[in-house]
C-alpha positions as CSV (number, residue, x, y, z in Angstrom):
1,M,-70.1,298.4,47.6
2,K,-70.0,298.7,43.7
3,V,-72.0,296.4,42.0
4,V,-72.6,296.2,37.6
5,A,-75.5,296.0,36.6
6,A,-75.2,293.0,33.9
7,T,-78.4,294.4,31.1
8,G,-78.6,297.3,28.9
9,N,-82.0,298.0,30.0
10,L,-81.8,301.9,31.3
11,N,-84.8,300.9,33.2
12,K,-83.8,298.0,34.7
13,I,-80.9,299.9,35.7
14,R,-83.2,303.1,37.5
15,E,-84.7,300.2,39.5
16,F,-81.9,298.4,41.0
17,K,-80.7,302.1,41.9
18,E,-84.3,302.5,43.4
19,I,-84.7,299.5,45.6
20,L,-81.0,298.8,46.2
21,T,-79.8,302.6,47.6
22,G,-76.6,301.2,49.9
23,F,-74.9,299.8,46.8
24,T,-73.1,301.4,44.2
25,I,-74.7,300.5,40.4
26,L,-73.2,300.8,37.4
27,S,-74.5,299.8,34.0
28,Q,-72.4,297.4,32.2
29,K,-71.6,299.7,29.7
30,E,-70.7,302.6,32.1
31,A,-67.9,299.5,33.9
32,G,-66.7,298.8,29.9
33,F,-68.4,296.0,29.4
34,N,-70.1,296.2,25.5
35,G,-71.0,292.6,24.6
36,D,-74.5,291.2,24.3
37,V,-74.9,288.0,25.7
38,E,-77.5,285.6,24.2
39,E,-79.7,284.1,26.4
40,T,-80.3,280.7,25.9
41,G,-81.3,279.7,29.0
42,T,-84.8,277.5,29.8
43,T,-85.8,279.6,33.3
44,F,-85.5,283.0,33.9
45,L,-82.4,282.0,36.6
46,E,-80.7,280.2,34.3
47,N,-81.0,283.6,31.8
48,A,-80.2,285.9,34.8
49,I,-76.7,283.3,35.9
50,L,-75.6,283.5,32.3
51,K,-76.0,287.3,31.9
52,A,-74.3,288.2,35.3
53,K,-71.8,285.2,34.9
54,A,-70.6,286.8,31.8
55,V,-70.2,290.5,33.0
56,A,-68.5,289.4,36.6
57,D,-66.0,286.8,34.4
58,C,-64.8,290.2,32.1
59,L,-64.2,292.5,34.6
60,H,-63.7,290.7,37.5
61,V,-66.3,292.5,39.5
62,P,-69.5,291.6,41.5
63,A,-72.2,291.4,38.5
64,L,-75.7,291.8,38.9
65,A,-78.6,290.3,36.6
66,D,-82.4,289.5,36.4
67,D,-84.5,287.7,33.8
68,S,-88.3,289.1,34.2
69,G,-91.3,288.7,32.7
70,I,-95.2,288.4,32.3
71,C,-97.2,284.9,32.6
72,C,-100.0,284.2,32.0
73,D,-102.2,281.7,33.0
74,A,-104.4,280.7,29.9
75,L,-101.4,280.8,27.8
76,G,-99.6,278.0,29.3
77,G,-97.5,280.9,31.1
78,A,-96.0,282.6,28.0
79,P,-94.8,284.9,26.9
80,G,-92.5,284.0,29.8
81,I,-88.8,284.5,29.4
82,Y,-90.1,285.2,26.0
83,S,-91.4,288.7,27.6
84,A,-88.5,291.1,25.8
85,R,-89.0,289.3,22.3
86,Y,-92.8,288.3,22.1
87,S,-94.0,289.7,19.2
88,G,-90.7,288.1,17.2
89,G,-88.5,291.8,17.5
90,H,-86.3,292.4,21.1
91,G,-88.2,295.4,23.2
92,N,-91.1,296.6,20.9
93,D,-93.3,297.3,23.9
94,E,-96.3,298.2,21.4
95,E,-95.9,295.4,19.9
96,N,-95.5,293.4,22.8
97,N,-98.5,294.6,24.4
98,L,-100.7,294.2,21.3
99,L,-100.1,290.4,20.6
100,L,-100.5,289.5,24.5
101,V,-104.0,291.5,24.4
102,K,-104.7,289.7,21.1
103,N,-103.4,286.2,22.1
104,L,-105.6,286.8,25.6
105,H,-108.7,287.6,23.6
106,G,-111.5,285.3,25.3
107,K,-109.7,283.6,27.9
108,D,-108.6,284.4,31.6
109,H,-106.8,287.3,31.8
110,S,-104.7,286.6,34.9
111,A,-101.4,287.0,35.0
112,Y,-98.1,287.5,37.3
113,Y,-94.9,289.1,36.7
114,Y,-92.0,287.1,37.6
115,C,-88.5,288.0,38.2
116,A,-85.1,285.8,38.9
117,V,-82.0,287.7,39.8
118,A,-78.4,286.8,40.0
119,L,-75.5,288.1,41.5
120,V,-72.5,286.4,40.5
121,F,-68.7,287.5,41.9
122,P,-65.5,287.5,40.5
123,D,-64.5,283.8,42.4
124,G,-67.5,282.3,40.6
125,R,-69.9,281.8,43.6
126,V,-73.7,283.0,42.8
127,L,-76.5,284.0,44.8
128,S,-80.0,284.6,43.8
129,G,-83.5,285.3,44.3
130,E,-86.9,284.9,43.4
131,G,-90.0,287.1,42.9
132,R,-93.6,287.3,42.1
133,T,-96.2,289.5,42.0
134,D,-99.9,288.5,40.9
135,G,-102.8,290.8,38.9
136,Y,-104.0,290.3,35.5
137,V,-103.8,291.8,31.6
138,M,-106.3,294.7,30.5
139,E,-107.6,295.1,27.7
140,E,-106.4,298.6,27.4
141,P,-103.2,300.5,28.7
142,I,-103.8,302.9,31.6
143,G,-101.4,305.4,32.8
144,T,-97.4,305.8,31.5
145,N,-95.6,305.0,34.4
146,G,-93.2,301.9,34.0
147,F,-92.8,300.3,30.9
148,G,-93.0,296.9,29.0
149,Y,-96.3,295.9,30.0
150,D,-96.9,297.7,33.0
151,P,-99.2,300.0,31.5
152,Y,-101.6,297.0,31.0
153,F,-101.1,294.8,34.1
154,F,-103.0,295.9,36.7
155,S,-101.4,295.0,40.0
156,T,-103.8,293.1,42.9
157,E,-102.1,294.3,45.7
158,L,-101.6,297.8,44.6
159,K,-105.7,297.6,43.3
160,K,-104.1,299.9,40.6
161,P,-102.4,299.6,37.0
162,F,-98.7,299.4,37.1
163,G,-99.0,302.4,34.8
164,L,-100.8,304.7,37.2
165,A,-97.9,303.7,40.2
166,T,-95.2,305.8,41.6
167,P,-92.0,304.0,41.3
168,E,-92.1,303.5,45.7
169,E,-95.3,301.8,44.9
170,K,-94.5,299.8,42.4
171,N,-91.0,298.7,44.0
172,S,-92.5,298.0,47.1
173,V,-94.8,295.0,45.7
174,S,-92.6,294.2,42.7
175,H,-91.2,291.0,41.8
176,R,-87.7,292.4,41.2
177,Y,-88.1,293.8,44.5
178,R,-89.1,290.7,45.9
179,A,-86.4,289.3,43.8
180,L,-83.7,291.6,45.6
181,K,-85.0,290.9,48.9
182,E,-84.8,287.2,48.9
183,L,-81.3,287.4,47.4
184,F,-80.1,290.1,49.7
185,S,-81.5,287.8,52.8
186,K,-79.2,285.2,51.6
187,W,-75.9,287.3,51.6
188,E,-76.8,288.4,54.9
189,E,-76.9,284.8,55.8
190,L,-73.4,283.9,54.7
């Protein structure tokens, strides 16, 4: 089955392809969608649905989107849905990480990655899934694997930073993997 990934984030598209090996995943650009969907939702799931619905409605194909981020207990769940633009810009990983470490200085560094995914079909049906993986934010980055906050995130399950994890290791415990697993278990029940 062909599914359009409703994102311009090449790292997310790569992870979708690594996790969903039985599907043909096309980027929204490859499928002909060049719009930019404003994330006006107040939750990860609302934002994922907004993005997937926009692409599914425009292209009349099944569209898959996620919204994900890092949530820190000491910061009341921040940066949360604002993870990609935490430092004020969009997608500046270095600035986002430096601000997060600064804001956690002297506080509990426990954190978790959270992901909500939505698969929207052309007929309007919506399937969703949510996932979480726990760890803590380190003061300094370790490793260069992954993207976003990964070099600063120590996975308590892997017992290593995501920055040192192979794609297979990360995908075995990641928030995105768990959200996709939940979504597709719902699909199998249909």
